[in-house]
N, C-alpha and C positions, 0 to 999 in steps of 0.2 A: 505492500500499499503507499503508495506515495507521499510523502509529507513535506510540505515545504516550510524548512525552518529557517529562511534568510530572513531579513526584515524588512522585504520586498513591500512598497504600498501595496493595496489592495489592488489598483489600479491597474498595476503590473503582473498580479499573481495571475492562473485559471479562474474564469468564473466557476459559482455553486450556481446549479440551474436546477427549477424545481417545475416540474409538468403536474396542472390540475387544471380545475376546473373553478375559475373566479365568479363569486357570488355578492349579493346585496344583503347585508343583514340587517335587520329590521329589530332593534333594541326598544325594549318600554323605557320610555323616560320615568313612569312613576313607580316606587317600588310596590310590589304586590299585584301589579297588573298581570291580569291572565289576556292569553289567545283571546277569549272573547272579549274582553271589555273595550270599549272605547278608550281614545286618548293619545296621546303622541308619543309617536315612537322617532327613536334615533337612528340617521339611513347611516351605514358603516360599510366598505369595501371588505369582505372578508372570500372565504375558501380555504380549507387546510394548506394547500400548495399555497397559497398565496401567502396566506401570514407565515410559511416557513419562509419563500423569499424576502420578503420585507424583515424580518426576522434577523436574517443572513447579513443581509445588507446594514441593519442597524449596529450588528456586533463588527463590523466592519470588511465583510467580505464582499467581492465583487459577485453581484447576488443577480440573475435574471429568470425570466418566468416563461414558459413555455404553455401556450394555449390557445384559445379561440375566443372573440366576442363579439358582440353586433356592433352596428350600429346607433343603437339606440342612447338615449340620454346617461342612461344607469349606468352602460358600459362604459361610455366616456368617462363619467364620474371617476368608476374603480381603476378603470387604467392613469385617469391624472393622480389619484391615491397613492396606486402604487410606484409611480413616476416620480412623486412627492417623497414618497420613502427611501428614493435611492436604486429603485429595481430596473434594470434594463430590460425593455419592452419588446425589443425587435425580433424575439420569438415569436411572437403574439401574432395570431392571424385574425383579421376583421374581417369579417364574413355578413351576407346578406341571409343566412340559415335560421336567424332567430334574434330574440332577444335574451339577456342575461336574467341567470335563473335568481329567485329570490328565497329568503328563510327567513321566518318570523320565530323571533325566540321569546320565550318567558321562563321566568326564576319560580322556581319551586319551593314551597318552604322545606326547609331544613337543608337549603344548600343545592337542590337539585336545578336541571334545566329541562328544556322541551321546546325542540323543535319543529315546526310545521313547515315544509317545503314546499315551493312554488316552481319547477325546476323542469317538468317532463319535455321531454326536447327542449331545452335551453340549449344555447347557442353553444355554449361551453362544454358541454355534455357530448358535442357530437366532432368534437377533435380526432383526427384520425391519423391514421401513419403518413398519409400522405402530407400532413401539414407538417411534417417534422422534416428539419434541416440536415442533414448529417455532420456537414461541416461544424456547425455551431456545438452541436453535442461531444464530435469527437476533440474537440479543443477545450473543453470543461475540465476541471479538477474534479467535478463529482455532480450526480443529477440525482433527484429525490423525488418521489410519488408515495403517495397514500395508497393503502392498499382497498379502499372503499371505491376507486376510479374502475379496479376489476371489475365491478358488479354495476355500473353505472349505464353503460350503453357498451353497445358490441364495438362500436367505432371507437369510445374510449379506451376500451381493454385491448385492442390493436394498435392504439397510441403507445400505450405503457409496454407494451411486449415489443415494439419495437425502439424504445427509447431503451429499455434492456439493452437489447441486438446491438445497436449501436455504441451502447455505453462500453458494453462487455469486451466487444471487438478492438475496440481504442484504449484499452486500460484505463478506461475512464471508471471511479469510485461509485459505485451502487448504492445510494441511500434509501433505506422502505420504511417506513412508518405503517404496519396494520391498519390503523385507524377503522378499527369492525366498525360497520354499523348493522347492528341483528336485522334491522329492516330489509336489507339488503343483503347483507352477506348470509344465507341460511340454505341450508340443503350441503351436500357433502362436495358437488361441483363447485361451490362457491371456497370451500377448505379446501380444496384441491389446487384451486388458484393462488390463496393465500399461500401454501404452503410453497406451491414453485415459485414465487417472489420471492420468500423468504431465501431459497436457495440459491436464486441468482444475486442474492445483495453483501454488498462488503459490509454494510454497514445495516443496523437493524434498531430500532428503537422502538419497542412493545410497550406497553404497559404492563405489569406483571398478570391482570386478569388475562389480558390478548396473550400474553407468552404461556401459561396455562392451558387456554381455549387450544393454541396451537401444536402443542408438546404433549398435551395430556398429563404434564407432570404438577407436582403442587409447593413444591417448597422452592425458595430463590434460586439457591444452587444447581438443584436438580433442572429447574427450567432452564438456565443460562448453558448449564452442559449441552442438555437439547438442543439451545438453539444454535449454538456454535456447532452442532452437530450437523446441522441442518444447512450451513454455508456460511453465515457471515464472521468475520475475522472480528468487529468490536459489535457488543451490544448494548444499549443501554436501556436499563430496564427500571419504568417509571413504577413509583409506588405510593402515588398519591401524597398525602401528608405527610409521609414518612420517608419521603425523598427520592433516590435514585440508587441504583447501581451500576456502573460502568465496569465492563469486562474486556479483557484484551490478553492476548498472547500468555492467558493460563494466569494473569494478575487480575483482581476485581479491587475497584475503588467503589466505598460503601459510602454515600453522602446522606446524612443523616438530615430528617426532615426540618425545615427555619420554620420556626413559629411567627407566622405571620397571620393577618384577618383575612380569610381566604372570602373574596366578592363575586369573581365570575371567572371559572376555569378555563373559559374560551382560549384557546390558544396554546396555554401551556404547554402541551405535549409536541406541539410544532415548533416552538421555540426551542424547545431542548433539543428537539432532533437537527435545528438550525445552528444552535452551539456546540453541538458534537461536531457536524462537517467543521464549522469554520474552528474549531480548535485542533480537530486533528491536520486541518490545511496546516496551521499554524506549528503543529509538534509540537503541542504542550506534553507533558510531563499526565500520567496516569491521575496523578493527585488532583492538579490544580485541573485539568480536563472534566473532571468530576463535581469540583467547587464551583467550575464555571458554568455547566449544564444544569446543575442542579438550580444554582443562583438566577439565571436567567428562567428557567420555567417557573421558577418561585415568584419572581417580580409582576411576572404577569397576571398573577391570580390574584393579586391587589388592586385591579382596577377593573371597570366592565369595559365588554368591548374586547377588541383585540387590535385591527389595523388602524392607525392613526390614534390610538385611545389608550392602550394599555402596554403595548412593545417596548420595553426597556431598551435604553441607549447601554454603548458598549461601556460607559463610564459608572454607572450605576449597576451594571453586573460587574465588574470588576469590584468595586466598593464592598458591596456585598458577598463575594467570593473571598476576600481578605479581612472579613471580618470574622468576631469570636462565634458569631451566628451560625455560620459555615463549617460544621463539622466532618471531615472523612477521612476513613481508615482504609487502609488498604491490605490487603492480605491475598493470598493464595486462592486461586478457584477450587483448588481442591480441597481449601479448607474451609469451603463455603458450604452448611448443609443445605 
């Protein structure tokens, strides 16, 4: 796995590219507002891969997005938002095939969330393999995609498969976040596709539950060993309020949960996955990498929303990672039950 240990500026490093569907999130402005209630909402750019791309840019990488948008006004809003976050959009196709998808969000008592999507045949879901430019992907340091795309549309599945094919044939690191949506990923075919993606990945960032689902194992150590056995050299296992565990080359760094007020978990996993790719490209030692990733994901949950609202700047992440609140312990993977 190539790691850029130089002091080169982000402009001279190879880019980190994320492939996915951009969306517009509509977030309730009033606390306690339910989906069926009338009232004001906040309109913001979203989509798992879009959040990843913005987070990578804010953390100091040369970041780009691969996707498809329409000519509608909300597509233009999302494009302007990503551009403002420092994301390169030269790999985005502007199409007449439709409009950008919408996601309405409500916050449930006890800290949960509920999404209601209006995305059937959305323009972003119609990205296909023919839209990808091989030269752009071949020149990247890493490419990233979330697993829910494999069940979104046949076109998007083909785009993901082509992304992996180009990346692997050109020595480009493949990053994968299972991002399992149970309403989409049901049945044995969906499970096999997720397992295929894990087998192709160099870097994976599942939640503990996703790791358990994909491997059939239960303990953190056994899940990590099983995931490495599927293919990835680097695995970042997120554990919600209990922090994250990063495993690489037989060593693990256990980053404890950081005590903050959890406001909204939207984008925390995407941001941690972005921090992982950024840190790997910069050649961070394992303990520092774990602190960096855990801090990035933690800061996101302290505010509502994600892109343009909650994603942290590099200096914020570095400050938290260096503080006493961020505790990391390193040990051999074989010593982790």
